[in-house]
C-alpha positions in Angstrom: 0.3 0.1 -0.2 1.5 3.4 -1.1 1.4 6.4 1.2 -1.1 8.0 -0.6 -3.5 5.1 -0.1 -2.6 5.3 3.6 -3.9 8.8 3.3 -6.9 8.2 1.4 -9.7 9.9 3.0 -12.3 8.1 1.3 -11.3 5.1 2.6 -13.5 4.9 6.0 -10.6 2.3 7.4 -7.9 5.0 7.3 -10.4 7.9 8.9 -10.9 5.6 11.6 -7.2 4.5 12.0 -6.1 8.2 11.6 -8.7 9.6 14.2 -7.7 6.8 16.7 -3.9 7.9 16.4 -4.5 11.8 15.9 -6.5 12.0 19.0 -3.6 10.5 21.1 -1.7 14.3 20.4 -3.5 16.1 23.0 -2.8 13.0 25.4 0.9 13.3 24.6 1.0 16.7 25.2 -1.0 16.6 28.5 1.6 14.4 29.7 4.5 16.1 29.0 3.2 20.1 29.5 0.3 19.9 32.1 1.3 19.6 35.5 -1.6 18.4 36.4 -1.6 15.0 34.5 1.0 14.0 37.3 -2.0 14.5 40.0 -3.7 11.5 37.8 -1.0 9.4 38.2 -0.4 9.3 41.8 -4.3 9.3 42.5 -4.6 6.0 40.4 -1.6 4.6 42.4 0.7 4.5 39.9 4.3 4.0 41.3 6.3 6.1 41.0 4.1 8.0 39.4 6.4 10.5 37.3 8.2 7.2 35.7 4.9 5.9 34.4 3.6 9.2 33.4 6.4 9.8 31.0 6.4 5.8 30.0 3.0 6.2 28.9 3.8 9.4 27.2 6.4 7.6 25.0 4.5 4.7 24.3 1.8 6.9 23.0 4.2 8.7 20.6 5.2 5.6 19.1 1.9 4.2 18.6 0.3 7.5 17.2 3.4 7.5 14.7 2.9 3.8 14.0 -0.9 4.3 13.1 -0.8 7.8 11.5 1.8 6.3 8.9 0.3 2.8 8.7 3.3 1.0 10.1 3.0 -2.2 12.0 -0.7 -1.1 12.1 -2.0 -4.3 13.8 0.8 -4.5 16.3 0.2 -0.8 16.9 -3.7 -0.6 17.5 -3.3 -4.0 19.3 -1.0 -2.1 22.0 -2.8 0.7 21.7 -6.1 -1.2 22.8 -4.5 -2.6 25.8 -3.1 1.1 26.8 -6.6 2.4 26.6 -8.1 -0.2 28.7 -5.3 0.1 31.5 -6.0 4.2 31.3 -10.1 3.1 31.4 -9.4 1.0 34.4 -6.9 3.9 36.0 -9.8 6.5 35.3 -12.4 4.3 36.9 -10.5 3.7 39.9 -9.8 7.4 40.2 -13.4 8.7 39.8 -15.7 5.8 39.6 -17.6 7.4 36.9 -19.0 6.0 33.4 -19.6 9.2 31.5 -16.7 10.7 29.9 -18.4 14.3 30.3 -18.0 14.1 34.2 -14.6 12.4 34.3 -15.6 9.0 33.6 -14.0 5.9 31.5 -16.9 6.0 28.7 -14.3 7.6 26.4 -11.1 5.5 27.1 -13.1 2.5 26.7 -14.7 3.6 23.2 -11.5 4.4 22.0 -10.0 1.2 23.1 -13.0 -0.5 20.9 -12.2 1.7 18.3 -8.2 0.6 18.1 -9.2 -3.0 18.5 -11.3 -2.3 15.0 -8.6 -0.9 13.6 -6.3 -3.9 14.7 -8.9 -6.5 13.3 -9.0 -5.0 10.2 -5.3 -4.4 9.8 -4.7 -8.0 10.9 -7.2 -9.6 8.0 -6.1 -7.1 5.3 -2.0 -7.7 5.9 -1.5 -10.1 8.9 0.2 -9.5 12.2 2.7 -7.0 10.8 0.1 -5.2 8.3 
């Protein structure tokens, strides 16, 4: 698949893949530039919180790049699914809420499901490394 094919916005799969990746950018920004982000990792019980916050940010950078450019899409989307499920559990532990608009884990779960769909599509279209 050419680079132009990977960015063909008339292909619904490309749109979903790009959304899954591009929505990660504000999360990455927050982890590195918003001081309050560390408070979440403290409240969720990650020890040491600063290490886990920066590790999560680094993982998100790698996965976002992989999904944006369609590099190892199956692997990146599957790992992002797991990453977002951990985030959903962390949000639930901190807030105990479901609805995303009041601080719940609904959005993380929705996003994880979308990433799993990307992983499944990439796997059936191109195999594990697809």
